C-alpha positions in Angstrom: 183.8 -106.9 68.9 180.9 -106.9 71.4 180.5 -110.1 73.6 177.4 -112.1 73.0 178.0 -114.7 75.8 180.5 -115.4 78.5 181.5 -118.6 80.2 184.4 -120.4 81.8 186.3 -123.3 80.1 188.9 -125.3 82.0 189.1 -122.5 84.6 189.7 -119.9 82.0 187.3 -117.1 80.9 185.9 -117.5 77.4 183.4 -115.4 75.3 181.5 -115.6 72.1 181.6 -112.3 70.2 179.8 -110.8 67.3 181.1 -111.7 63.9 183.3 -109.3 62.0 183.1 -109.6 58.2 186.6 -108.9 56.9 190.2 -110.2 56.8 193.2 -110.0 59.1 196.0 -107.6 58.4 198.3 -110.6 57.8 196.0 -111.9 55.0 195.6 -108.4 53.5 199.4 -108.0 53.5 199.9 -111.4 51.9 197.7 -110.5 49.0 199.0 -106.9 48.6 195.7 -105.4 49.8 197.1 -103.6 52.9 197.8 -100.0 52.0 197.9 -96.5 53.6 194.1 -96.5 54.3 194.2 -99.8 56.1 197.3 -98.6 58.1 195.2 -95.5 59.2 192.4 -97.8 60.4 194.9 -99.8 62.5 196.3 -96.5 64.0 192.8 -95.5 64.8 192.2 -98.9 66.6 195.3 -98.4 68.7 194.3 -94.9 69.5 190.9 -96.2 70.7 192.5 -98.7 73.0 195.0 -96.2 74.4 192.3 -93.6 74.8 190.1 -96.0 76.9 193.0 -96.4 79.3 194.2 -99.9 78.2 197.3 -101.6 76.7 196.9 -104.7 74.5 199.5 -107.4 74.3 200.5 -109.6 71.3 199.2 -107.2 68.6 200.6 -109.3 65.8 199.2 -108.9 62.3 197.0 -112.0 62.5 195.2 -110.7 65.6 194.0 -107.5 64.0 191.1 -107.6 61.5 189.8 -105.0 59.1 186.2 -105.3 58.3 182.6 -104.4 59.4 179.9 -105.6 61.6 176.6 -106.9 60.2 174.5 -103.9 59.0 177.4 -101.5 58.9 179.0 -100.0 55.8 182.2 -98.5 57.1 185.2 -100.6 57.7 187.1 -100.4 60.9 190.1 -102.2 62.5 189.3 -104.7 65.2 191.3 -106.6 67.8 190.1 -110.1 67.5 192.7 -111.9 69.6 195.4 -111.0 72.1 197.4 -112.2 75.1 195.4 -109.7 77.1 194.2 -106.2 77.5 195.4 -104.5 80.6 194.5 -101.2 82.3 197.3 -98.7 82.5 196.0 -95.6 84.2 199.4 -94.4 85.3 200.4 -93.7 81.7 199.3 -91.1 79.2 197.4 -91.9 76.1 200.5 -91.3 74.0 202.6 -93.6 76.2 200.1 -96.4 76.0 199.9 -95.9 72.2 203.7 -95.9 71.8 203.9 -99.0 74.0 201.6 -100.9 71.8 203.3 -99.8 68.6 206.6 -101.1 70.1 205.1 -104.5 70.8 207.3 -107.2 69.0 205.7 -108.8 66.0 207.2 -112.1 64.5 209.2 -111.3 61.3 210.6 -114.7 60.5 209.7 -117.6 62.8 209.9 -121.4 62.7 208.2 -123.3 65.5 208.1 -120.2 67.7 211.8 -119.3 67.2 212.9 -116.5 65.0 213.1 -112.7 64.6 210.7 -110.0 65.5 210.2 -106.3 64.8 208.1 -103.5 66.4 204.5 -103.4 65.3 204.9 -99.9 63.9 207.7 -101.2 61.5 205.7 -104.2 60.5 202.7 -102.0 59.7 204.9 -99.6 57.7 206.4 -102.5 55.7 202.9 -104.0 55.1 201.6 -100.6 53.8 204.6 -100.2 51.7 203.9 -103.7 50.3 207.6 -104.5 50.0 210.4 -105.4 52.3 212.4 -102.4 51.1 211.8 -98.7 51.2 211.2 -97.5 47.6 210.8 -93.8 48.3 213.2 -91.3 46.7 216.3 -90.6 48.7 216.2 -87.2 50.5 218.9 -85.7 48.4 218.8 -83.0 45.6 217.6 -84.3 42.3 220.8 -83.5 40.5 222.9 -85.4 43.1 220.6 -88.4 42.8 220.8 -88.5 39.0 224.6 -88.1 39.1 224.8 -91.0 41.5 222.5 -93.1 39.3 224.7 -92.4 36.3 227.7 -93.5 38.2 226.0 -96.7 39.4 224.8 -97.6 35.9 228.2 -96.7 34.4 230.0 -98.9 36.9 227.7 -101.9 36.2 228.1 -101.3 32.4 231.9 -100.9 32.3 233.2 -103.1 35.1 232.3 -106.5 33.5 234.1 -105.8 30.2 237.2 -104.8 32.2 237.0 -108.0 34.3 236.5 -110.0 31.1 239.6 -108.6 29.6 241.6 -109.7 32.6 240.2 -113.3 32.5 240.5 -116.2 30.0 236.7 -116.6 29.8 235.5 -116.7 26.1 232.5 -114.6 25.2 230.1 -117.5 24.6 226.5 -116.2 24.8 225.0 -119.6 23.8 227.1 -121.8 26.1 225.4 -123.7 28.9 228.5 -125.2 30.3 230.5 -124.4 33.4 232.5 -121.6 31.9 235.1 -120.4 34.4 233.6 -122.6 37.2 235.0 -125.9 38.4 231.7 -127.4 39.5 228.0 -126.8 39.4 227.7 -126.1 43.1 230.2 -123.2 42.7 228.1 -121.8 39.8 224.9 -122.1 41.7 226.5 -120.5 44.8 227.7 -117.6 42.8 224.3 -117.2 41.2 222.7 -117.1 44.6 225.1 -114.3 45.7 224.2 -112.3 42.6 220.5 -112.8 43.2 220.6 -111.7 46.9 223.4 -109.1 46.8 222.0 -107.5 43.7 218.6 -106.7 45.3 219.8 -103.7 47.4 221.6 -102.4 44.3 218.3 -102.6 42.3 216.5 -100.8 45.1 219.1 -98.1 45.4 218.9 -97.4 41.6 215.1 -96.8 42.0 215.5 -94.6 45.0 218.0 -92.4 43.2 215.5 -91.7 40.4 212.1 -93.3 40.8 210.7 -94.4 37.5 207.5 -96.5 37.7 206.0 -98.1 34.7 202.3 -98.0 35.3 200.9 -101.0 33.4 199.8 -103.6 36.0 200.5 -107.3 35.9 197.3 -109.2 36.8 198.8 -112.7 37.1 201.2 -111.8 39.9 198.8 -112.2 42.8 197.5 -115.5 41.3 201.1 -116.8 41.0 201.9 -116.0 44.6 198.9 -118.1 45.8 200.2 -121.2 44.0 202.4 -123.8 45.8 206.2 -123.6 45.4 206.4 -126.9 43.7 204.1 -125.6 41.0 205.7 -122.2 40.7 209.4 -123.2 40.6 209.3 -124.8 37.2 207.4 -121.8 35.8 210.0 -119.4 37.2 212.8 -121.5 35.7 211.3 -121.6 32.3 210.7 -117.9 32.4 214.2 -117.1 33.5 215.8 -119.4 30.9 213.7 -118.0 28.0 214.3 -114.4 29.0 218.0 -114.9 29.4 218.2 -116.6 26.0 216.2 -113.7 24.4 217.8 -110.7 26.1 221.3 -111.9 27.0 222.2 -114.6 24.4 220.5 -112.9 21.5 220.0 -109.2 22.2 223.2 -108.7 24.1 225.3 -111.3 22.4 224.4 -110.4 18.8 224.3 -106.7 19.6 227.9 -106.8 21.0 229.0 -108.9 18.0 227.6 -106.3 15.6 229.0 -103.3 17.5 232.5 -104.7 17.9 233.0 -104.0 14.1 232.4 -100.3 14.5 233.4 -99.6 18.1 236.3 -100.6 20.4 235.5 -103.8 22.3 235.0 -102.0 25.7 232.5 -99.5 24.1 230.8 -102.3 22.1 230.2 -104.5 25.1 229.1 -101.7 27.3 226.7 -100.2 24.8 225.2 -103.6 24.0 224.7 -104.3 27.7 223.0 -101.1 28.5 220.8 -101.1 25.4 219.6 -104.7 25.9 219.0 -104.1 29.6 216.9 -101.0 28.9 214.8 -103.0 26.4 214.5 -105.8 28.9 213.0 -103.3 31.4 210.7 -101.6 28.9 209.3 -104.8 27.5 208.2 -105.9 31.0 206.2 -102.7 31.1 205.3 -102.7 34.9 207.0 -101.9 38.2 210.2 -99.9 38.8 212.1 -99.6 35.6 215.6 -98.9 36.9 215.5 -102.1 39.1 215.1 -104.1 35.9 217.8 -102.2 34.1 220.2 -103.0 36.9 219.1 -106.6 36.9 219.8 -106.8 33.2 223.2 -105.3 33.6 224.0 -107.8 36.4 223.0 -110.7 34.1 225.0 -109.3 31.2 228.0 -109.0 33.4 227.5 -112.5 34.7 227.4 -113.9 31.2 230.4 -112.0 30.0 232.7 -112.7 33.0 231.7 -116.4 33.5 231.6 -117.4 29.9 228.4 -119.3 30.3 224.7 -118.5 29.9 224.0 -120.9 32.8 225.1 -118.3 35.4 222.6 -115.5 34.5 219.8 -118.1 34.1 220.5 -119.5 37.6 220.8 -116.0 39.1 217.6 -114.8 37.4 215.7 -117.9 38.5 217.0 -117.6 42.1 216.1 -113.9 42.2 212.6 -114.6 41.0 212.3 -117.5 43.4 213.4 -115.5 46.5 211.0 -112.7 45.4 208.1 -115.3 45.2 208.9 -116.9 48.5 209.2 -113.5 50.2 205.8 -112.4 48.8 204.1 -115.7 49.6 205.3 -116.3 53.2 206.3 -112.8 54.4 203.7 -110.8 52.4 206.4 -108.5 51.0 
């Protein structure tokens, strides 16, 4: 922005600059409003700085704003704060640009201590609007579908095989400890399922991308609410969905199919069918990620002998997703 006045405060230069009407990249990312077009505007800003012979330091996402000046209609990216802008005549434009794109940006930080990543990677993740890459894997389509079939088959068949080797009863309505000796052990296992299951969900989508187009309007509003208000809602949602899709759909479906199919086939068919219905009823987002999630929860119920495990895993998955979206913007 153009300077309107300059002065010195406590021995340091200070300036008053024209107002930019817009929002920072960090704010846009947090609300899911930073996309490919906004990424192109930031690239253009970095190109302008590099083309003028300068290199800017501390290009974090809170120091870059996308907006317009009074009287203008086109949006641009603006550098509204930085540790400094330095001349670098000895380098080429591309070298200056690459240096700024490699500038470290805080990824997770508490009181100034944490992890960082290059600006280019932070911008890519923000434009992708998620922590993970959801693009299709660069493999032939037939190979990807075969791999997805193998993944879904393993998640469908493995739990009944494990269940056959354990003494856990098939108790879809039980809310006890099941095979666990304590509640901390159950919650710890649920957390592992919630976190470790995320890459498996993403892999399923990347093998055969299937996006359900219907949008969910309340998602952004939920992310803006405080954790203490959101956590009970997520718990109620997880418990009701697990009761409906795992205790009733999966449990009753398996109980009916076991009369006409071998136990392994009955449990596997009920798990896949109920998980597919679970995904389709949601009606938005990547479908295969929800199918995989449903299979994980079916397996957790079957192997553990208690509905409390899939409820806890479902709740912790939704909670980590909410916290990631609220505080990391992805």
